[in-house]
C-alpha positions, 0 to 999 in steps of 0.5 A: 503650296506656292499658289495656296500661300499666294492666294491666302495673302489676298484674304488680309486685304479687306475692303475698308469701312467708310464712316460718315464724313470719311472719303473712300480714297482716304480709307483706301490710303489708310490700308497701304500696309496691306497692299505693301505686304501683299505685293512684296509677299506675292512677289517674293513667294512667286520668285521663290516658286520660279527659282524652285521650278528652275532649281528642280530642272537641274536636279535629276534625283531626290533622296530623303534629305532633299525631300525633308529640305523641300518640306521645310521650304514648303513649311516656310511658304505656307507660314508666309501669310501670317507675318504678312498679316502681322506686318499689315496690321501692326506696322503703323503702331509705334510700339508694335512695328519693330516686332512686326517687321522683325517677324516678317524678316525672320520668316523670309530669312528662314525661307532663304536659308532653307532654300539655300540649304536645299540647293547646296545639298543637291549641288554638293559634288553634283550628286543630285544634279542633272547632266545639263547643270553645268559648273558655270550655272551651278556657280551662278545659282549658288552666288545668286541664292547666297545673297538672300539669307544675308540680306533678309537676315540683315533686315531683322537687326535693321528693323530695330534701328529703322522699321522703315529701312527694313521695309525698303529692303524687303521691297528692294529685294523683291525687285532685285530678284525679279531681274534676270539672273546672269548667264 
């Protein structure tokens, strides 16, 4: 699912039409929202995949609730190309930019909330965790993951104040989560 969602992101990055008297360089620069959305969404989905992989290395068993939470996470991942396309298409239009940025933030907030719910459910009383999941690692992951819903959630009201600050926050979060986790 992660690979499919990442692949679908590129479908919205189109080769621009160049009219008479226009330069290809100008047309490419005009498409910057598609590039931004693609890169930030690619990194974010890739980081969620990476963390999901690491998370399941520490989970020894699954039950019905964990599987439902995992399914909800995959729902969010599969949906991500839509708000990315929405953002790319409408972020330059003053009357639509706030809604486009807020929808993007809402999607990634939902993804972060579900990811945290998945982890917290598995980690609660270590009932589904492998023996190698030390208390220190559980605390470190829990703290690292907890920032996602808060910061992505902050992007939504921030979009109403300044869509551009909200966009900056998305980029910063992608870069932040690329950093190696503390040991």
